[in-house]
Each structure stands twice: as structure tokens, then as C-alpha cells.
Wavefront OBJ file of the C-alpha trace (Angstrom):
o trace
v 52.824 -85.661 -133.054
v 52.072 -88.079 -130.233
v 51.539 -85.163 -127.891
v 48.895 -83.699 -130.215
v 47.050 -87.013 -130.386
v 47.083 -87.384 -126.597
v 45.903 -83.779 -126.199
v 43.048 -84.378 -128.642
v 42.016 -87.575 -126.838
v 41.915 -85.616 -123.583
v 39.603 -83.037 -125.115
v 37.174 -85.473 -126.794
v 34.918 -85.941 -123.725
v 34.645 -82.171 -123.178
v 34.025 -81.517 -126.877
v 31.311 -84.191 -126.892
v 29.592 -82.631 -123.871
v 29.846 -79.160 -125.408
v 28.171 -80.488 -128.557
v 25.365 -82.043 -126.517
v 24.782 -78.841 -124.541
v 24.755 -76.745 -127.727
v 22.240 -79.164 -129.283
v 20.019 -78.786 -126.204
v 20.303 -74.988 -126.428
v 19.417 -75.018 -130.133
v 16.627 -77.609 -130.188
v 15.018 -78.184 -126.786
v 15.510 -74.905 -124.928
v 13.603 -72.770 -127.477
v 10.581 -75.056 -127.034
v 10.514 -74.736 -123.233
v 11.231 -71.031 -122.970
v 13.175 -69.389 -120.148
v 12.663 -71.419 -116.981
v 15.955 -71.089 -115.114
v 15.951 -69.032 -111.911
v 19.658 -68.380 -112.188
v 21.897 -66.236 -114.339
v 23.540 -67.507 -116.435
v 21.017 -70.165 -117.422
v 21.780 -73.730 -116.361
v 22.763 -74.772 -119.876
v 25.081 -71.773 -120.284
v 26.537 -72.517 -116.845
v 27.177 -76.123 -117.912
v 28.807 -74.986 -121.146
v 31.119 -72.588 -119.312
v 31.904 -75.145 -116.596
v 32.935 -77.819 -119.109
v 35.005 -75.350 -121.116
v 36.717 -73.965 -118.023
v 37.166 -77.109 -115.929
v 37.039 -80.006 -118.380
v 34.564 -82.848 -118.728
v 34.747 -84.391 -115.252
v 34.749 -81.369 -112.940
v 32.602 -79.347 -115.342
v 29.931 -82.049 -115.336
v 30.023 -82.194 -111.541
v 29.556 -78.436 -111.275
v 26.720 -78.521 -113.823
v 24.931 -81.344 -111.994
v 25.234 -79.482 -108.676
v 23.753 -76.406 -110.341
v 20.842 -78.427 -111.774
v 20.094 -79.818 -108.312
v 19.955 -76.270 -106.918
v 17.666 -75.008 -109.700
v 14.315 -76.016 -108.223
v 11.017 -74.397 -107.215
v 12.295 -73.694 -103.682
v 15.451 -71.930 -104.822
v 15.675 -68.151 -104.778
v 17.930 -68.143 -107.850
v 20.074 -65.151 -108.726
v 23.547 -64.720 -110.165
v 25.645 -67.878 -109.911
v 28.871 -67.753 -111.889
v 31.087 -70.739 -112.622
v 34.047 -70.744 -110.223
v 37.442 -69.865 -111.690
v 39.706 -72.638 -112.901
v 42.128 -74.078 -110.382
v 45.727 -73.382 -111.228
v 48.169 -76.236 -110.786
v 51.845 -75.499 -110.230
l 1 2 3 4 5 6 7 8 9 10 11 12 13 14 15 16 17 18 19 20 21 22 23 24 25 26 27 28 29 30 31 32 33 34 35 36 37 38 39 40 41 42 43 44 45 46 47 48 49 50 51 52 53 54 55 56 57 58 59 60 61 62 63 64 65 66 67 68 69 70 71 72 73 74 75 76 77 78 79 80 81 82 83 84 85 86 87
């Protein structure tokens, strides 16, 4: 029981970020149209990064991606790196 509560508390930040990204994708993104030079889009990249790496590292990866998505960037395919395995 305690383990489930602790596990849920660990996931709350990631679930909150996922909700915010999904809200952006549903409400704001349709109004701006496709503007990202990368595939997957920056918001989809952020969603995958948070799901794969958790709130802290996922947010860092998403922010780094947003910094690279600028008018001087060539863009292209930029996949989220695989999760690190801890032993």
C-alpha cells in the first residue's frame, strides 16, 4: 500500500507535465499550425521525453530541443534518446 502511494507521488510531476503538453497540443497548437522544423514536433518530443525519462530529465531534453528549434536550425529527424537503464 505504502509502495503504491510513493510510486504515485513519484509520477505526479510527470503526469502533470503530460497533461499540460496535451492541453497545448489540443488548444494552442491547432491555432498556430505546423511550425516545427523537426520530426517529431517539439510538443510530441516533449511528451515522449517526459514519458520515457520522467519529469526532470524529460523536461531538460524538451527545453534543449526548444532551444534548437529556431530560424537558423536545419531541422530534420530528432528522436528522443532511449531511456538509461540502471542496474
